[in-house]
C-alpha positions, -999 to +999 in steps of 0.1 A: -504-250+932-539-238+936-549-208+915-586-209+920-585-183+948-565-157+929-577-136+901-552-130+875-555-099+854-546-105+818-541-075+796-561-075+765-540-071+733-541-036+719-565-032+691-548-020+660-560+013+648-555+023+612-540+056+606-561+079+584-543+103+562-560+134+548-564+138+510-542+168+511-514+148+528-518+120+502-517+145+473-486+162+486-467+129+492-477+116+457-465+148+441-432+145+459-428+109+448-435+118+412-407+143+409-378+133+386-349+115+401-368+108+434-370+075+451-406+065+461-391+045+490-372+076+503-403+098+501-423+072+520-397+067+547-394+105+552-431+108+557-435+077+579-452+056+553-447+021+539-433+024+503-459-002+491-487+020+504-474+050+487-470+031+454-507+020+458-518+056+464-499+066+432-516+038+412-550+048+426-545+085+418-535+076+382-565+054+378-587+082+391-573+105+365-556+129+388-530+139+363-503+116+375-495+103+341-494+138+326-469+150+353-447+120+346-448+126+308-439+163+313-410+154+336-394+129+313-404+132+276-399+101+255-388+120+223-377+155+217-374+165+180-344+186+172-340+207+141-309+195+121-291+219+098-287+206+063-251+194+057-234+205+025-230+175+001-195+163+002-178+153-031-177+116-035-142+101-038-135+085-071-143+048-071-112+030-079-114-007-085-096-025-057-078-054-071-057-082-054-025-094-070-019-131-064+011-151-072+010-189-066+041-212-069+035-250-072+058-277-084+079-252-104+049-235-119+040-199-112+006-185-117+000-148-114-036-133-112-050-099-108-084-103-092-112-079-083-119-077-046-152-095-043-168-126-030-161-147-062-124-140-060-123-149-023-141-182-030-116-189-058-086-182-036-100-204-008-104-232-032-070-229-049-051-226-017-068-254+001 
């Protein structure tokens, strides 16, 4: 097939043009994205933006000191001190010594012991009953 006599028209690829957004638009979208309980991705999608681009704009505005960090701190404080009323002191219950009564039967011999409830008594019981 001879194609030398025909001239083929080839369409040039479209040049990609970058969208330019005004500073007012950026500020409005960033403010919407910084609201409490708001998804950055949802705000970006609703405004025809890529979520990564909106996040980059948010970082850039914070770096420029446009009050982004202050707005976020006001929206969600980290600590809120609350006054606590003084509780009346409750009477302490009387401390009664808790004792354990042990009775051990071995080879016709019975040993009875009244032991205080503490670590030493527990160790003694483990050793004797082993």
